[in-house]
PDB file of N, CA, C and O in Angstrom:
ATOM      1  N   MET A   1     154.129  98.014  71.035  1.00  0.00           N
ATOM      2  CA  MET A   1     152.949  98.026  70.652  1.00  0.00           C
ATOM      3  C   MET A   1     152.357  96.807  70.445  1.00  0.00           C
ATOM      4  O   MET A   1     153.003  95.782  70.227  1.00  0.00           O
ATOM      5  N   ILE A   2     150.906  96.877  70.512  1.00  0.00           N
ATOM      6  CA  ILE A   2     150.281  95.452  70.397  1.00  0.00           C
ATOM      7  C   ILE A   2     149.878  95.079  69.256  1.00  0.00           C
ATOM      8  O   ILE A   2     149.125  95.929  68.780  1.00  0.00           O
ATOM      9  N   LYS A   3     150.036  94.172  68.572  1.00  0.00           N
ATOM     10  CA  LYS A   3     149.335  93.964  67.098  1.00  0.00           C
ATOM     11  C   LYS A   3     148.094  93.164  67.599  1.00  0.00           C
ATOM     12  O   LYS A   3     147.994  92.642  68.709  1.00  0.00           O
ATOM     13  N   PRO A   4     147.383  93.156  66.839  1.00  0.00           N
ATOM     14  CA  PRO A   4     145.905  93.196  66.953  1.00  0.00           C
ATOM     15  C   PRO A   4     145.646  91.329  66.556  1.00  0.00           C
ATOM     16  O   PRO A   4     144.530  90.811  66.524  1.00  0.00           O
ATOM     17  N   GLY A   5     146.764  90.694  66.331  1.00  0.00           N
ATOM     18  CA  GLY A   5     147.055  89.621  65.838  1.00  0.00           C
ATOM     19  C   GLY A   5     147.235  88.932  67.347  1.00  0.00           C
ATOM     20  O   GLY A   5     146.941  87.736  67.342  1.00  0.00           O
ATOM     21  N   ASN A   6     147.637  89.429  68.564  1.00  0.00           N
ATOM     22  CA  ASN A   6     148.325  88.938  69.585  1.00  0.00           C
ATOM     23  C   ASN A   6     147.452  89.004  70.594  1.00  0.00           C
ATOM     24  O   ASN A   6     147.662  88.303  71.585  1.00  0.00           O
ATOM     25  N   LEU A   7     146.271  89.885  70.535  1.00  0.00           N
ATOM     26  CA  LEU A   7     145.181  90.117  71.394  1.00  0.00           C
ATOM     27  C   LEU A   7     144.311  88.746  71.538  1.00  0.00           C
ATOM     28  O   LEU A   7     143.660  88.262  70.612  1.00  0.00           O
ATOM     29  N   LYS A   8     144.413  88.160  72.944  1.00  0.00           N
ATOM     30  CA  LYS A   8     143.512  86.888  72.733  1.00  0.00           C
ATOM     31  C   LYS A   8     142.595  87.168  73.825  1.00  0.00           C
ATOM     32  O   LYS A   8     142.990  87.939  74.700  1.00  0.00           O
ATOM     33  N   PRO A   9     141.514  86.698  73.905  1.00  0.00           N
ATOM     34  CA  PRO A   9     140.623  87.253  75.343  1.00  0.00           C
ATOM     35  C   PRO A   9     141.221  86.559  76.578  1.00  0.00           C
ATOM     36  O   PRO A   9     141.494  85.366  76.444  1.00  0.00           O
ATOM     37  N   ASN A  10     141.441  87.095  77.662  1.00  0.00           N
ATOM     38  CA  ASN A  10     141.604  86.186  78.681  1.00  0.00           C
ATOM     39  C   ASN A  10     140.420  85.768  79.552  1.00  0.00           C
ATOM     40  O   ASN A  10     139.876  86.331  80.502  1.00  0.00           O
ATOM     41  N   VAL A  11     140.224  84.775  79.025  1.00  0.00           N
ATOM     42  CA  VAL A  11     138.954  84.157  79.881  1.00  0.00           C
ATOM     43  C   VAL A  11     139.115  84.028  81.254  1.00  0.00           C
ATOM     44  O   VAL A  11     138.064  83.860  81.872  1.00  0.00           O
ATOM     45  N   ARG A  12     139.968  84.056  81.792  1.00  0.00           N
ATOM     46  CA  ARG A  12     139.950  84.124  83.051  1.00  0.00           C
ATOM     47  C   ARG A  12     140.066  85.015  83.884  1.00  0.00           C
ATOM     48  O   ARG A  12     139.751  84.878  85.066  1.00  0.00           O
ATOM     49  N   ALA A  13     140.752  86.526  83.150  1.00  0.00           N
ATOM     50  CA  ALA A  13     140.183  87.835  83.424  1.00  0.00           C
ATOM     51  C   ALA A  13     138.817  88.239  83.272  1.00  0.00           C
ATOM     52  O   ALA A  13     138.404  89.149  83.992  1.00  0.00           O
ATOM     53  N   LEU A  14     137.950  87.620  82.322  1.00  0.00           N
ATOM     54  CA  LEU A  14     136.959  87.696  82.143  1.00  0.00           C
ATOM     55  C   LEU A  14     135.784  87.247  82.782  1.00  0.00           C
ATOM     56  O   LEU A  14     134.651  87.724  82.722  1.00  0.00           O
ATOM     57  N   ASP A  15     136.313  86.013  83.564  1.00  0.00           N
ATOM     58  CA  ASP A  15     135.479  85.515  84.293  1.00  0.00           C
ATOM     59  C   ASP A  15     135.680  86.395  85.690  1.00  0.00           C
ATOM     60  O   ASP A  15     134.615  86.793  86.162  1.00  0.00           O
ATOM     61  N   ASP A  16     136.873  86.758  86.421  1.00  0.00           N
ATOM     62  CA  ASP A  16     136.992  87.513  87.541  1.00  0.00           C
ATOM     63  C   ASP A  16     136.137  88.476  87.616  1.00  0.00           C
ATOM     64  O   ASP A  16     135.472  88.678  88.633  1.00  0.00           O
ATOM     65  N   ILE A  17     136.030  89.364  86.279  1.00  0.00           N
ATOM     66  CA  ILE A  17     135.411  90.459  86.382  1.00  0.00           C
ATOM     67  C   ILE A  17     133.728  90.358  85.999  1.00  0.00           C
ATOM     68  O   ILE A  17     133.031  91.362  86.145  1.00  0.00           O
ATOM     69  N   ALA A  18     133.223  89.258  85.572  1.00  0.00           N
ATOM     70  CA  ALA A  18     132.266  89.000  86.089  1.00  0.00           C
ATOM     71  C   ALA A  18     131.467  88.630  87.244  1.00  0.00           C
ATOM     72  O   ALA A  18     130.319  88.919  87.582  1.00  0.00           O
ATOM     73  N   SER A  19     132.538  87.789  87.849  1.00  0.00           N
ATOM     74  CA  SER A  19     132.234  87.432  89.247  1.00  0.00           C
ATOM     75  C   SER A  19     132.318  88.397  89.859  1.00  0.00           C
ATOM     76  O   SER A  19     131.775  88.127  90.930  1.00  0.00           O
ATOM     77  N   LEU A  20     132.770  89.717  89.893  1.00  0.00           N
ATOM     78  CA  LEU A  20     133.423  90.882  90.877  1.00  0.00           C
ATOM     79  C   LEU A  20     131.940  91.359  90.558  1.00  0.00           C
ATOM     80  O   LEU A  20     131.130  91.626  91.447  1.00  0.00           O
ATOM     81  N   ALA A  21     131.614  91.454  88.930  1.00  0.00           N
ATOM     82  CA  ALA A  21     130.204  92.737  88.948  1.00  0.00           C
ATOM     83  C   ALA A  21     129.081  91.505  89.778  1.00  0.00           C
ATOM     84  O   ALA A  21     128.214  91.997  90.501  1.00  0.00           O
ATOM     85  N   GLY A  22     129.111  90.530  89.699  1.00  0.00           N
ATOM     86  CA  GLY A  22     127.729  89.740  90.166  1.00  0.00           C
ATOM     87  C   GLY A  22     127.995  90.066  91.527  1.00  0.00           C
ATOM     88  O   GLY A  22     126.981  90.398  92.140  1.00  0.00           O
ATOM     89  N   GLY A  23     129.476  90.075  92.449  1.00  0.00           N
ATOM     90  CA  GLY A  23     129.096  89.794  93.728  1.00  0.00           C
ATOM     91  C   GLY A  23     128.877  91.710  94.023  1.00  0.00           C
ATOM     92  O   GLY A  23     128.398  92.086  95.093  1.00  0.00           O
ATOM     93  N   ALA A  24     129.196  92.483  93.200  1.00  0.00           N
ATOM     94  CA  ALA A  24     128.754  93.947  93.208  1.00  0.00           C
ATOM     95  C   ALA A  24     127.074  93.794  93.283  1.00  0.00           C
ATOM     96  O   ALA A  24     126.570  94.343  94.263  1.00  0.00           O
ATOM     97  N   VAL A  25     126.434  93.319  92.642  1.00  0.00           N
ATOM     98  CA  VAL A  25     125.336  93.521  92.376  1.00  0.00           C
ATOM     99  C   VAL A  25     124.382  92.710  93.518  1.00  0.00           C
ATOM    100  O   VAL A  25     123.197  93.024  93.635  1.00  0.00           O
ATOM    101  N   ASN A  26     125.024  91.575  94.406  1.00  0.00           N
ATOM    102  CA  ASN A  26     124.390  91.088  95.036  1.00  0.00           C
ATOM    103  C   ASN A  26     124.653  91.900  96.173  1.00  0.00           C
ATOM    104  O   ASN A  26     123.747  92.002  97.000  1.00  0.00           O
ATOM    105  N   ILE A  27     125.770  92.522  96.375  1.00  0.00           N
ATOM    106  CA  ILE A  27     126.335  93.560  97.947  1.00  0.00           C
ATOM    107  C   ILE A  27     125.115  94.940  97.594  1.00  0.00           C
ATOM    108  O   ILE A  27     124.583  95.490  98.558  1.00  0.00           O
ATOM    109  N   LEU A  28     124.825  95.320  96.374  1.00  0.00           N
ATOM    110  CA  LEU A  28     123.898  96.701  96.092  1.00  0.00           C
ATOM    111  C   LEU A  28     122.497  96.064  96.550  1.00  0.00           C
ATOM    112  O   LEU A  28     121.848  96.799  97.295  1.00  0.00           O
ATOM    113  N   ALA A  29     121.911  94.808  96.230  1.00  0.00           N
ATOM    114  CA  ALA A  29     120.477  94.437  96.681  1.00  0.00           C
ATOM    115  C   ALA A  29     120.304  94.409  98.199  1.00  0.00           C
ATOM    116  O   ALA A  29     119.317  94.822  98.809  1.00  0.00           O
ATOM    117  N   SER A  30     121.440  93.844  98.737  1.00  0.00           N
ATOM    118  CA  SER A  30     121.495  93.490 100.465  1.00  0.00           C
ATOM    119  C   SER A  30     121.577  95.402 100.814  1.00  0.00           C
ATOM    120  O   SER A  30     120.803  95.964 101.589  1.00  0.00           O
ATOM    121  N   LEU A  31     122.462  95.964 100.192  1.00  0.00           N
ATOM    122  CA  LEU A  31     122.393  97.469 100.804  1.00  0.00           C
ATOM    123  C   LEU A  31     120.685  98.190 100.348  1.00  0.00           C
ATOM    124  O   LEU A  31     120.077  98.989 101.060  1.00  0.00           O
ATOM    125  N   ARG A  32     120.345  97.811  99.416  1.00  0.00           N
ATOM    126  CA  ARG A  32     119.064  98.677  99.262  1.00  0.00           C
ATOM    127  C   ARG A  32     117.718  97.775 100.692  1.00  0.00           C
ATOM    128  O   ARG A  32     116.852  98.280 101.407  1.00  0.00           O
ATOM    129  N   HIS A  33     118.178  96.383 100.523  1.00  0.00           N
ATOM    130  CA  HIS A  33     117.016  95.934 101.077  1.00  0.00           C
ATOM    131  C   HIS A  33     117.267  96.440 102.654  1.00  0.00           C
ATOM    132  O   HIS A  33     116.188  96.588 103.228  1.00  0.00           O
ATOM    133  N   GLN A  34     118.173  96.676 103.310  1.00  0.00           N
ATOM    134  CA  GLN A  34     118.791  96.976 104.256  1.00  0.00           C
ATOM    135  C   GLN A  34     118.332  98.312 104.808  1.00  0.00           C
ATOM    136  O   GLN A  34     117.973  98.656 105.934  1.00  0.00           O
ATOM    137  N   MET A  35     118.474  99.042 103.500  1.00  0.00           N
ATOM    138  CA  MET A  35     118.232 100.890 103.925  1.00  0.00           C
ATOM    139  C   MET A  35     116.562 100.666 103.592  1.00  0.00           C
ATOM    140  O   MET A  35     115.991 101.499 104.296  1.00  0.00           O
ATOM    141  N   ARG A  36     115.799 100.086 103.010  1.00  0.00           N
ATOM    142  CA  ARG A  36     114.466 100.296 102.781  1.00  0.00           C
ATOM    143  C   ARG A  36     113.962  99.384 104.237  1.00  0.00           C
ATOM    144  O   ARG A  36     112.767  99.473 104.520  1.00  0.00           O
ATOM    145  N   ASN A  37     114.578  98.790 104.863  1.00  0.00           N
ATOM    146  CA  ASN A  37     114.385  98.336 106.298  1.00  0.00           C
ATOM    147  C   ASN A  37     114.028  99.361 107.782  1.00  0.00           C
ATOM    148  O   ASN A  37     113.195  99.452 108.684  1.00  0.00           O
ATOM    149  N   GLU A  38     115.460 100.096 107.222  1.00  0.00           N
ATOM    150  CA  GLU A  38     116.177 101.055 107.849  1.00  0.00           C
ATOM    151  C   GLU A  38     115.086 102.158 108.004  1.00  0.00           C
ATOM    152  O   GLU A  38     114.735 102.545 109.119  1.00  0.00           O
ATOM    153  N   ILE A  39     114.532 102.679 106.775  1.00  0.00           N
ATOM    154  CA  ILE A  39     113.750 103.808 106.590  1.00  0.00           C
ATOM    155  C   ILE A  39     112.335 103.613 107.242  1.00  0.00           C
ATOM    156  O   ILE A  39     111.820 104.363 108.070  1.00  0.00           O
ATOM    157  N   LYS A  40     111.783 102.422 106.693  1.00  0.00           N
ATOM    158  CA  LYS A  40     110.404 101.947 107.356  1.00  0.00           C
ATOM    159  C   LYS A  40     110.601 101.895 108.723  1.00  0.00           C
ATOM    160  O   LYS A  40     109.779 102.505 109.409  1.00  0.00           O
ATOM    161  N   SER A  41     111.756 101.141 109.437  1.00  0.00           N
ATOM    162  CA  SER A  41     111.421 101.400 110.790  1.00  0.00           C
ATOM    163  C   SER A  41     111.504 102.623 111.369  1.00  0.00           C
ATOM    164  O   SER A  41     110.927 102.877 112.426  1.00  0.00           O
ATOM    165  N   ARG A  42     112.322 103.585 110.639  1.00  0.00           N
ATOM    166  CA  ARG A  42     112.542 105.288 110.989  1.00  0.00           C
ATOM    167  C   ARG A  42     111.267 105.932 111.365  1.00  0.00           C
ATOM    168  O   ARG A  42     110.914 106.707 112.254  1.00  0.00           O
ATOM    169  N   ILE A  43     110.507 105.127 110.026  1.00  0.00           N
ATOM    170  CA  ILE A  43     108.767 106.247 109.746  1.00  0.00           C
ATOM    171  C   ILE A  43     108.129 105.475 110.411  1.00  0.00           C
ATOM    172  O   ILE A  43     107.089 106.105 110.606  1.00  0.00           O
ATOM    173  N   ASP A  44     108.009 104.348 110.998  1.00  0.00           N
ATOM    174  CA  ASP A  44     107.168 103.825 111.824  1.00  0.00           C
ATOM    175  C   ASP A  44     107.342 104.106 113.375  1.00  0.00           C
ATOM    176  O   ASP A  44     106.395 104.039 114.160  1.00  0.00           O
ATOM    177  N   GLU A  45     108.752 104.456 113.777  1.00  0.00           N
ATOM    178  CA  GLU A  45     108.946 104.954 114.866  1.00  0.00           C
ATOM    179  C   GLU A  45     108.316 106.133 114.978  1.00  0.00           C
ATOM    180  O   GLU A  45     107.403 106.314 115.785  1.00  0.00           O
ATOM    181  N   THR A  46     108.803 107.120 114.092  1.00  0.00           N
ATOM    182  CA  THR A  46     108.055 108.636 113.971  1.00  0.00           C
ATOM    183  C   THR A  46     106.216 108.480 114.160  1.00  0.00           C
ATOM    184  O   THR A  46     105.599 109.157 114.983  1.00  0.00           O
ATOM    185  N   ILE A  47     105.660 107.635 113.388  1.00  0.00           N
ATOM    186  CA  ILE A  47     104.565 107.845 113.685  1.00  0.00           C
ATOM    187  C   ILE A  47     103.959 107.481 114.832  1.00  0.00           C
ATOM    188  O   ILE A  47     102.924 107.967 115.289  1.00  0.00           O
ATOM    189  N   ASP A  48     104.751 106.445 115.385  1.00  0.00           N
ATOM    190  CA  ASP A  48     103.989 106.236 117.178  1.00  0.00           C
ATOM    191  C   ASP A  48     104.668 107.003 117.689  1.00  0.00           C
ATOM    192  O   ASP A  48     104.447 106.881 118.894  1.00  0.00           O
ATOM    193  N   ARG A  49     105.671 108.047 117.471  1.00  0.00           N
ATOM    194  CA  ARG A  49     105.980 109.296 118.581  1.00  0.00           C
ATOM    195  C   ARG A  49     104.830 110.185 118.448  1.00  0.00           C
ATOM    196  O   ARG A  49     104.322 110.754 119.414  1.00  0.00           O
ATOM    197  N   LEU A  50     104.389 110.309 117.143  1.00  0.00           N
ATOM    198  CA  LEU A  50     103.050 110.951 116.922  1.00  0.00           C
ATOM    199  C   LEU A  50     101.887 110.876 117.394  1.00  0.00           C
ATOM    200  O   LEU A  50     101.027 111.752 117.481  1.00  0.00           O
ATOM    201  N   ASP A  51     101.867 109.586 117.766  1.00  0.00           N
ATOM    202  CA  ASP A  51     100.355 109.244 117.988  1.00  0.00           C
ATOM    203  C   ASP A  51      99.299 109.386 117.123  1.00  0.00           C
ATOM    204  O   ASP A  51      98.197 109.844 117.425  1.00  0.00           O
ATOM    205  N   LEU A  52      99.735 108.885 115.758  1.00  0.00           N
ATOM    206  CA  LEU A  52      98.510 108.455 114.588  1.00  0.00           C
ATOM    207  C   LEU A  52      97.933 107.911 114.748  1.00  0.00           C
ATOM    208  O   LEU A  52      98.378 106.949 115.373  1.00  0.00           O
ATOM    209  N   VAL A  53      96.383 107.840 114.427  1.00  0.00           N
ATOM    210  CA  VAL A  53      95.688 106.491 114.390  1.00  0.00           C
ATOM    211  C   VAL A  53      95.416 106.234 113.030  1.00  0.00           C
ATOM    212  O   VAL A  53      95.307 107.137 112.200  1.00  0.00           O
ATOM    213  N   SER A  54      95.312 105.137 112.796  1.00  0.00           N
ATOM    214  CA  SER A  54      95.444 104.378 111.207  1.00  0.00           C
ATOM    215  C   SER A  54      93.522 104.782 110.472  1.00  0.00           C
ATOM    216  O   SER A  54      92.391 104.770 110.958  1.00  0.00           O
ATOM    217  N   ARG A  55      93.842 104.945 109.746  1.00  0.00           N
ATOM    218  CA  ARG A  55      92.783 104.937 108.687  1.00  0.00           C
ATOM    219  C   ARG A  55      91.348 104.236 109.142  1.00  0.00           C
ATOM    220  O   ARG A  55      90.266 104.819 109.219  1.00  0.00           O
ATOM    221  N   GLU A  56      91.600 102.911 109.410  1.00  0.00           N
ATOM    222  CA  GLU A  56      90.703 102.184 109.662  1.00  0.00           C
ATOM    223  C   GLU A  56      89.868 102.931 110.850  1.00  0.00           C
ATOM    224  O   GLU A  56      88.714 103.352 110.764  1.00  0.00           O
ATOM    225  N   ASP A  57      90.754 102.993 112.003  1.00  0.00           N
ATOM    226  CA  ASP A  57      90.371 103.321 113.362  1.00  0.00           C
ATOM    227  C   ASP A  57      89.738 104.752 112.970  1.00  0.00           C
ATOM    228  O   ASP A  57      88.758 104.983 113.678  1.00  0.00           O
ATOM    229  N   TYR A  58      90.025 105.802 112.023  1.00  0.00           N
ATOM    230  CA  TYR A  58      89.454 107.157 111.991  1.00  0.00           C
ATOM    231  C   TYR A  58      87.586 106.956 111.437  1.00  0.00           C
ATOM    232  O   TYR A  58      86.482 107.305 111.855  1.00  0.00           O
ATOM    233  N   ASP A  59      88.190 106.139 110.210  1.00  0.00           N
ATOM    234  CA  ASP A  59      86.748 105.862 109.637  1.00  0.00           C
ATOM    235  C   ASP A  59      85.577 105.209 110.899  1.00  0.00           C
ATOM    236  O   ASP A  59      84.421 105.561 111.135  1.00  0.00           O
ATOM    237  N   ALA A  60      86.370 104.214 111.501  1.00  0.00           N
ATOM    238  CA  ALA A  60      85.293 103.623 112.423  1.00  0.00           C
ATOM    239  C   ALA A  60      84.401 104.664 113.389  1.00  0.00           C
ATOM    240  O   ALA A  60      83.192 104.625 113.616  1.00  0.00           O
ATOM    241  N   LEU A  61      85.497 105.689 113.921  1.00  0.00           N
ATOM    242  CA  LEU A  61      84.951 106.364 114.645  1.00  0.00           C
ATOM    243  C   LEU A  61      84.147 107.474 114.131  1.00  0.00           C
ATOM    244  O   LEU A  61      83.264 108.041 114.774  1.00  0.00           O
ATOM    245  N   GLN A  62      84.597 107.824 112.620  1.00  0.00           N
ATOM    246  CA  GLN A  62      83.619 108.675 112.083  1.00  0.00           C
ATOM    247  C   GLN A  62      82.241 108.493 111.958  1.00  0.00           C
ATOM    248  O   GLN A  62      81.247 109.161 112.242  1.00  0.00           O
ATOM    249  N   ALA A  63      82.517 107.120 111.323  1.00  0.00           N
ATOM    250  CA  ALA A  63      81.073 106.210 111.109  1.00  0.00           C
ATOM    251  C   ALA A  63      80.197 106.652 112.868  1.00  0.00           C
ATOM    252  O   ALA A  63      79.109 107.222 112.951  1.00  0.00           O
ATOM    253  N   ARG A  64      80.878 106.284 113.822  1.00  0.00           N
ATOM    254  CA  ARG A  64      80.248 106.330 115.119  1.00  0.00           C
ATOM    255  C   ARG A  64      79.805 107.738 115.655  1.00  0.00           C
ATOM    256  O   ARG A  64      78.821 107.918 116.372  1.00  0.00           O
ATOM    257  N   VAL A  65      80.547 108.580 115.270  1.00  0.00           N
ATOM    258  CA  VAL A  65      80.023 110.608 114.992  1.00  0.00           C
ATOM    259  C   VAL A  65      78.788 110.446 114.757  1.00  0.00           C
ATOM    260  O   VAL A  65      77.858 110.641 115.539  1.00  0.00           O
ATOM    261  N   ASN A  66      78.744 110.078 113.654  1.00  0.00           N
ATOM    262  CA  ASN A  66      77.825 110.261 112.170  1.00  0.00           C
ATOM    263  C   ASN A  66      76.197 109.678 113.517  1.00  0.00           C
ATOM    264  O   ASN A  66      75.325 110.288 114.135  1.00  0.00           O
ATOM    265  N   GLU A  67      76.538 108.492 113.383  1.00  0.00           N
ATOM    266  CA  GLU A  67      75.591 108.180 114.195  1.00  0.00           C
ATOM    267  C   GLU A  67      74.792 109.003 115.322  1.00  0.00           C
ATOM    268  O   GLU A  67      73.702 109.568 115.407  1.00  0.00           O
ATOM    269  N   LEU A  68      76.136 108.723 116.311  1.00  0.00           N
ATOM    270  CA  LEU A  68      75.534 109.780 117.301  1.00  0.00           C
ATOM    271  C   LEU A  68      74.877 111.051 117.212  1.00  0.00           C
ATOM    272  O   LEU A  68      74.129 111.611 118.013  1.00  0.00           O
ATOM    273  N   SER A  69      75.460 111.533 115.658  1.00  0.00           N
ATOM    274  CA  SER A  69      74.959 112.952 115.750  1.00  0.00           C
ATOM    275  C   SER A  69      73.475 113.017 115.471  1.00  0.00           C
ATOM    276  O   SER A  69      72.626 113.682 116.065  1.00  0.00           O
ATOM    277  N   GLU A  70      73.325 112.153 114.397  1.00  0.00           N
ATOM    278  CA  GLU A  70      71.944 111.535 113.893  1.00  0.00           C
ATOM    279  C   GLU A  70      71.167 111.550 115.102  1.00  0.00           C
ATOM    280  O   GLU A  70      70.269 112.390 115.160  1.00  0.00           O
ATOM    281  N   ARG A  71      71.385 110.594 116.309  1.00  0.00           N
ATOM    282  CA  ARG A  71      70.842 109.942 117.624  1.00  0.00           C
ATOM    283  C   ARG A  71      70.014 111.342 118.017  1.00  0.00           C
ATOM    284  O   ARG A  71      68.834 111.688 118.057  1.00  0.00           O
ATOM    285  N   LEU A  72      71.590 112.070 118.340  1.00  0.00           N
ATOM    286  CA  LEU A  72      70.839 113.406 119.180  1.00  0.00           C
ATOM    287  C   LEU A  72      69.848 114.436 118.021  1.00  0.00           C
ATOM    288  O   LEU A  72      68.929 115.002 118.612  1.00  0.00           O
ATOM    289  N   GLN A  73      69.893 114.635 117.027  1.00  0.00           N
ATOM    290  CA  GLN A  73      69.289 115.309 116.279  1.00  0.00           C
ATOM    291  C   GLN A  73      67.874 114.595 116.916  1.00  0.00           C
ATOM    292  O   GLN A  73      67.133 115.176 117.709  1.00  0.00           O
ATOM    293  N   LYS A  74      67.734 113.703 116.584  1.00  0.00           N
ATOM    294  CA  LYS A  74      66.548 112.937 116.657  1.00  0.00           C
ATOM    295  C   LYS A  74      65.780 113.515 118.154  1.00  0.00           C
ATOM    296  O   LYS A  74      64.725 114.133 118.295  1.00  0.00           O
ATOM    297  N   LEU A  75      66.877 112.988 119.269  1.00  0.00           N
ATOM    298  CA  LEU A  75      66.471 113.099 120.284  1.00  0.00           C
ATOM    299  C   LEU A  75      65.806 114.951 120.906  1.00  0.00           C
ATOM    300  O   LEU A  75      64.874 115.187 121.674  1.00  0.00           O
ATOM    301  N   GLU A  76      66.548 115.731 120.335  1.00  0.00           N
ATOM    302  CA  GLU A  76      66.510 116.915 120.467  1.00  0.00           C
ATOM    303  C   GLU A  76      65.334 117.303 119.723  1.00  0.00           C
ATOM    304  O   GLU A  76      64.938 118.385 120.157  1.00  0.00           O
ATOM    305  N   GLN A  77      64.746 116.950 118.958  1.00  0.00           N
ATOM    306  CA  GLN A  77      63.335 117.001 117.746  1.00  0.00           C
ATOM    307  C   GLN A  77      62.175 116.590 118.767  1.00  0.00           C
ATOM    308  O   GLN A  77      61.062 117.100 118.648  1.00  0.00           O
ATOM    309  N   LYS A  78      62.465 115.621 119.813  1.00  0.00           N
ATOM    310  CA  LYS A  78      61.152 115.289 120.360  1.00  0.00           C
ATOM    311  C   LYS A  78      60.626 115.993 121.000  1.00  0.00           C
ATOM    312  O   LYS A  78      59.467 116.226 120.658  1.00  0.00           O
ATOM    313  N   PRO A  79      61.075 116.603 122.062  1.00  0.00           N
ATOM    314  CA  PRO A  79      60.987 117.489 123.218  1.00  0.00           C
ATOM    315  C   PRO A  79      60.029 118.871 122.163  1.00  0.00           C
ATOM    316  O   PRO A  79      59.188 119.616 122.666  1.00  0.00           O
ATOM    317  N   LYS A  80      60.411 118.902 120.815  1.00  0.00           N
ATOM    318  CA  LYS A  80      59.585 120.217 120.277  1.00  0.00           C
ATOM    319  C   LYS A  80      58.260 119.735 120.053  1.00  0.00           C
ATOM    320  O   LYS A  80      57.189 120.320 120.216  1.00  0.00           O
ATOM    321  N   ALA A  81      58.521 118.459 119.613  1.00  0.00           N
ATOM    322  CA  ALA A  81      57.103 117.967 118.722  1.00  0.00           C
ATOM    323  C   ALA A  81      56.106 117.734 120.025  1.00  0.00           C
ATOM    324  O   ALA A  81      54.890 117.879 119.893  1.00  0.00           O
ATOM    325  N   LYS A  82      56.561 117.449 120.994  1.00  0.00           N
ATOM    326  CA  LYS A  82      55.688 117.218 122.488  1.00  0.00           C
ATOM    327  C   LYS A  82      54.877 118.479 122.646  1.00  0.00           C
ATOM    328  O   LYS A  82      53.663 118.684 122.662  1.00  0.00           O
ATOM    329  N   LYS A  83      56.240 119.482 122.788  1.00  0.00           N
ATOM    330  CA  LYS A  83      55.865 120.694 123.184  1.00  0.00           C
ATOM    331  C   LYS A  83      54.316 121.078 122.590  1.00  0.00           C
ATOM    332  O   LYS A  83      53.247 121.256 123.173  1.00  0.00           O
ATOM    333  N   SER A  84      54.737 121.124 121.027  1.00  0.00           N
ATOM    334  CA  SER A  84      53.750 121.962 119.963  1.00  0.00           C
ATOM    335  C   SER A  84      52.429 121.040 119.913  1.00  0.00           C
ATOM    336  O   SER A  84      51.471 121.405 119.232  1.00  0.00           O
ATOM    337  N   SER A  85      52.392 119.735 120.709  1.00  0.00           N
ATOM    338  CA  SER A  85      51.049 119.176 120.475  1.00  0.00           C
ATOM    339  C   SER A  85      50.745 118.953 122.076  1.00  0.00           C
ATOM    340  O   SER A  85      49.746 118.257 122.254  1.00  0.00           O
ATOM    341  N   GLY A  86      51.175 119.247 122.869  1.00  0.00           N
ATOM    342  CA  GLY A  86      51.204 119.335 124.500  1.00  0.00           C
ATOM    343  C   GLY A  86      50.423 120.747 124.852  1.00  0.00           C
ATOM    344  O   GLY A  86      49.903 120.933 125.952  1.00  0.00           O
ATOM    345  N   LYS A  87      50.404 121.771 123.727  1.00  0.00           N
ATOM    346  CA  LYS A  87      49.749 122.978 124.082  1.00  0.00           C
ATOM    347  C   LYS A  87      48.371 123.017 124.485  1.00  0.00           C
ATOM    348  O   LYS A  87      47.911 121.919 124.172  1.00  0.00           O
ATOM    349  N   LYS A  88      47.156 123.969 125.210  1.00  0.00           N
ATOM    350  CA  LYS A  88      46.274 123.914 125.391  1.00  0.00           C
ATOM    351  C   LYS A  88      46.105 125.168 125.130  1.00  0.00           C
ATOM    352  O   LYS A  88      46.915 126.011 125.514  1.00  0.00           O
ATOM    353  N   ASN A  89      44.667 125.565 124.207  1.00  0.00           N
ATOM    354  CA  ASN A  89      43.931 126.419 123.795  1.00  0.00           C
ATOM    355  C   ASN A  89      43.194 127.183 124.799  1.00  0.00           C
ATOM    356  O   ASN A  89      42.248 126.563 125.285  1.00  0.00           O
ATOM    357  N   ASN A  90      43.367 128.281 125.205  1.00  0.00           N
ATOM    358  CA  ASN A  90      42.447 128.794 126.539  1.00  0.00           C
ATOM    359  C   ASN A  90      41.410 129.987 126.010  1.00  0.00           C
ATOM    360  O   ASN A  90      40.934 130.832 126.766  1.00  0.00           O
ATOM    361  N   ASP A  91      41.149 129.911 124.608  1.00  0.00           N
ATOM    362  CA  ASP A  91      40.231 130.547 123.801  1.00  0.00           C
ATOM    363  C   ASP A  91      38.477 130.285 124.301  1.00  0.00           C
ATOM    364  O   ASP A  91      37.567 130.804 123.655  1.00  0.00           O
TER     365      ASP A  91
END
């Protein structure tokens, strides 16, 4: 049986445990970094394969479509205005 008076902290053992814990933390941090990079890489590959467009490109194209739609509406209204003003009255 171990007597309480005989328990002396083993400084070397505590240093070893602290060193192992520190090494484990470093390994886990490195593993986390590697996993994050691998996941990001796979997501990027999937996005490329799906041929998706960026939000900026989409917004730019949407603005262009809106602009062209407005121009088309104006052009379609011009002939109507000319027809109504160009009618002759045969009365």
